[in-house]
N, C-alpha and C positions, 0 to 999 in steps of 0.2 A: 445222637448217634448217626453216622453217615449211612444213607440208604445204599443197599447193595447195587453195584454196577454204575452208580451215578458218577458223572464227571466231577461233581463237587456237591457240597451240601452246606446249607445255612439254616439257622433257625427261622429266619424270615427273609424273603426276597421281596423288595419293593421296587416297582417299575415306575420311574419318573422322579425327577429332582426338582419339581416345583414345590410350592408351599405345602401341599398335602403330603407328598412323599417324604420330604425332609422332616416335617413335624411328626409324622408317624414314627420315623426312625428315632427321633430324639425322645419320644415318649415311651420307648421300650427300654427295659433295664440293660445295664452294661454287661450283664452276664450272657445276653443273647448275641449270637454272631449274626450280623445283618449285612445283606448285600443290597446296594442301591445301583440300579441300572438306568442309563439314559442313552437315547439314540444318538445324540450329538454331544456338545459340551454341557457341563452341569448347569451353567447359567443360561442355557438356551431353552428355557421353558417359559410359557406364557405368564406364569406368576411374576417373572422379572419385569414384564411389560406393563403390569397394572399401574395406572397413573393415579386415579382419583383418591382412593383411600380404603379404609376398612371400617365397617359399621360397628358401633357399640351402643348398647342400651344406655341412654343418657338419663339415668335416674329412674326410680321405680315408676314415676308418672309417665315415662316414655314407653313402658312395655306395650300398652294397648295401641298407641299410635304406630310404633315400630311394627307390631304384628299386623295391624290393618294395612299399613303401607305395603308390606311384603305381599300380603294376600291380594290386595287390589292390583298391584303390578303384575302378579301372576295369574290374573283373571280368575281368582278363587279356585284354581285347579291345584293349588299347593296342598301338601300334606300338613295339616295343622300341627301334628305332633312334632314333625321335624322343624317346622318354623319356631315352635315354642322352645324346643331344645337349643336351637341355634341362638336365639335371642337371650335366653337365660344363661347360656354359657359365655356370652360375649365378654362380660367383665373379667372373668377369670382368665380367659384367653389373652385379653389385652394386658392384664397385670403380668402374665407370664412373658409376653413379648417384651414388655418394658424391662423385666428382670433379666432377659437375655440380651438386652442392649439396643433394642429398636428405638430409634430417635424420632418419636412423634413430635409434631409442632406443638409449642407451648406459648402461652401468653406471657405478658411482662411479669406476672406473679408466679410463673412456673406451673400453672395449671394447664392441662391438656386443652388444645384448641379444637373446636369442632367446626366443620363446614357442612354445607348442604348440597345435595345433588337432585337431579330430576326425579320426580315422583316421591320424594321424601317430604313429609309435612313439617319437618323441623330439622335443624342441624344435629347430626349424630355421627358424623364421619370424621375419623382421625386420619391424619395425613402426614407425609414427609415431603415437602415441596410438591412436585408433580411426578414423583417416582416412588410412591409408597410401596408398590409391589417389589421393586428392586431393593429397597431398604429392608423390608421384612425378610424376603427370601434370601438375600445375600447374608444377612445376619444368621439365619438358620443354617445356610450352607457352610459358613465359616465355623460354626459350632460342630457340625457333622464332621468336617475335616479334622477336627481335634479329637474325635472319638476313636479310640483304638479298636473298638468292637465293630465299627462300621466300615465296610469296604465299598468304595465308590468306583464303578467302572463306567467310564465315558466311552462314547462311540461303540456302544454295545446294544444290539437291537433285539428286542423281544420278538421271537418268531412264533411262539405259541406257549400255552400252558398245558399241563397234562394232569390227568386224574384217573382214579379207578372208580368203582361203584360207590365208594364211601366218602372220598375227599380229594381235594386238589393236592398233588404231590410235588409240584415244582414248575419250572419253566424251561423252555428251550430257547437259548439265546446265542447270538453270534457276535463275537468281538471284532476288532479291526481286521483280523485275518479272514473273516467270513466263514469260519468253521463253526457249524452248529454244535452246541454242547447241552447236555441235560444236567440241570442244576436242581437237585432235590431241595425241598424246603418244608419246614413245619407249617408255614403259612405263606401265602402269596398276596401281596397288596398291589392292585392295579391303580396307579395314580398318574397316568400317562397322558392326561389332557383330553382335548376335544377333537374336532374334525376340521378345523380351519384350513388345513393344507389341501383339502379337497376343492377349495373355492378359489376362483381367479382373484377376487377382491376380498381380502380378509385381514384382520389385525393380528392374526395368529402367525407363529412361525410355520413355514411351509412343510416342515418334516412331521408336524403333528396331524396325522391323517386318520385317526380313529381305528387304528389296527386292533386295539383291544376289543372294540365293539364287534368287529368281524370275528375275532377268535371266540368271543362269548356266543355269538350266533351259531357258529359251527359246532360248539360244544353243547348247544341247547340250554345255555345259561340265560335266564330271563333278562330281556332288555325292554325298555318302554320309552314312549314319546320321542322316537327318533326323528320326528319332523319338527320338534320344538327347537328351532334354531333362531338365535337372536341376532338381529341386525343392529349394529350401533349407528345412531343417526349421524355422527360427526367424525369422519376421518378426513385427513388433509387430502384434498384432490391433487393428483399428480399424474403426469404422463409416464413416470417411471414404472417399470414392472416390479413386482415383488410385494412384500407385506405393506399393507396400508398403515400409515401413522395415525394413531388415535389422538383426537382432540378431546380431552377428558370431559366426562359428565360434569365435573366440578367447575369447569369453566362456565357452563351455563348456570350452575348453581350459584356462582359468585356474581352473576349479572349479565353475561354475554347474551346477545340477541341473534336471532336468525333472520336474515333478510333475503328478499327476492332480487331479481335482476335490476329492479328499479330502486333498491335500497329501502323497501318497505318491509316491515315486520309482518309475518304471515301465520304465526302459530304461537301457542304457549310453550315456551322452551322447557318448562319444568314438568311436562307430562311424562308418562312412562316411555321407555325407549321405543317400543313398537309403534306407539301413537305418533311420536315425533318423526320416526323414520318414514311412516306412511305419509305424513304431511309434507316432508321434504320431497319424497318421490312425486307426489301429486303436483307440487309447485314446480319441480323440474320439468315435468311433462307440460304443464301449463305455459311455462316460460320458454320451452324448447331449449333448455340448457343442460349441461353435464354436471352441474353442481349448484348449490346455493351459497350464500355468504354468511359467515359467522363473525359478528362484530364484538371483539373483546374490549373495545375502548371504554365502555361503561364501567369496567372493572377498575380502571385507572392504572397508570404506568407503574407506580410503586408496587401495587398488589400483583400485577402481572410478573414483574421481575422477581418478587419474593416468592410467590406461590407457584408460578408456572415457568420457571427458568428453562426447563428442558423443552417445553412446547415452544417457547419463544425462540430458542436456539434453532430448533428444527425448522420452524417457519422461515426464519431468516436464511437458513441454508437453501430453502426452496425459492427464495426471492421475495418473500412477503414480510411485511412489517406490521404485526398485529397491534402494536402500540398506536399506530397512526392510521391503519386502514383495515377493513374487513379481510378475512382470509377465506378461500374457497373450500367448502366441505361437501362430502358426499357420504351416504350410508355404505357400510360394508359389513360382511359377516364378522361376528365378534365372539359369540358364545354359544355353547351347546347345553340346553337344559335337559335333553334326554340322555340316555346312556344305559349302562348296566344297572339293573334294578338292585337297590341296596336298602337295608333297613336302618334303624336308628343306631345300630352298632357297626354299620358299613359292611355287614355280611351280605354276600350274594346268595343266589340259590344253590351254589355249590359250596359245601362246607370247606373251610380253610382257604377260601378265595374271597378276598375283600376288594371293594372298590370305593374310592373316595376322590374328592375334587371333581373336575369337569368330566372325568370318565364315567361317573356314576349318575344315576337318577334316584335320589332319595325323596323327591317331591318337594324339597324346600323352596324351589323357585317357581313351580307351577309352569305356566305357558310362557312366562316372560320374567327374566331375573331383574330384581330391583338393584339399582346401581350400588356398587361397593359391598354387596352381600357375598360375592364370590370368595374373596380371601377369608372372610370369617367362616363361611360354610366349610371351606377346605380344611381349615385348622380344627374346627370343632369336630368334624367327623373323621379326620385323621387321628385325632386323640381317641375318639371312640373305638376306632379299629384297633389301635394299640392296646387299649384296655381289654377288649374282647380277646385279642390274641393272648394276652397275659393271664386273664382270669377265666377264660372259657374252657370248657372240656373238649379238647380236640379229638375228632375222629382220626384214625391212623391210616395213612396211605400204605397199602401193601402191594401195590402193583409193581410191574417191572419197568426197567428203563425203556423209554419210548424209542421207536425206530427213528433215527435221525436222517435217513436217506431222503425223505420227501422235503427236507428243509435245506438241501444243499443248493438248489436253484432258487434264489431268493427274489429276483426281479419278477418272475411270473407269480410267485406267491403273493407279493405285496400288491401287484396289479389286481389279482383276484380279490384280495382283502378290500381294496379301495372300491372295486365294483360292487362287492357284496354290501358295503355300507351304503353306497349311493342307492342301490336297489332297495335296501331295507327302508331308507328314508322315503323313497317314493311310495313304497308299499304302505308305510305308516300314514302318509298323506291320503292315499286313496281309501284306506280303511276308515278314516274319519268321514 
């Protein structure tokens, strides 16, 4: 039933069209009227950029190694319960993705192929060339676009969410006309990504600036570990401005080496990302250079062309030939392990407000995310959010339509949001 005085009403409003937002929508029943919002185009989320792959528990014997690898990479600051849930859910998630049409690489006998990445003790990563995130997320988006109960609004910006004393009641959002509107909802899911747009050098889309974190802080919704920011060791060095191009973790997993200015190897390439990033920065300082070199030649030309065609093409566009020479790489901001505090069902401290994907912090990654756990985590906990929305006992929002006047001047609002997130990150650092 539509809330009084609202500009519109949906059973569920989901903010973000990455893997988490799309999968949450697809796991809700067709009788629900669902609204998906995204600030830019639907395919401009960081999930589309994920190159390496998605983890899957590779047999029962892999449970303990998978668990230990995740905990070790996270410096044992992970929540063991969320790690356990993610790993034990991985096979059902992968089966569902295959059922939906995701084309993971297979061997000559038709069995799924597994690759290995840094800090993994064994191969357990499924992939589609070097554009796994695009393959998964585009498949989910295509299915969403076929669902009559799901409305997708592009170029629609979340300005805030609103609540009364008992529950979240909906969102305030502005479409292309810039006019703020109050959209009532039985539940709101924040799946709008991380904070990469706040950084000069980042692999993220520039419009992903942590707005939901600022909104949560303003509403007193618990957030945690806002200084847990992952630097990816290897992005393609370039003089061009804008988003940094990622050289996937799986490139090193398949045998690529890191070299100093003299062409000498200086670190173990398969250590956790934060360790490798620190080693690269130390080597750059020692050498007095702006980058180090990544040598893909040990992988072999045939494997490069088959497994990493997108990376090969981009390197060639930049004037480098990774088949015959090393390429320059440099660390850049990549992922946000902190965020809005969420439990195993993706519930936040505010009833009927959920958070999943990079927006949330459920503890699965600890201080440093293990490679290729992000897509899996997003899907597992998006499904958990959908289940809780469907089967939980919802508190009822009884408040009035919010005042929209403060949201008509949006540039100052978002400048304030960005500053609040940056301030909160610094405060979190100092608190430790």
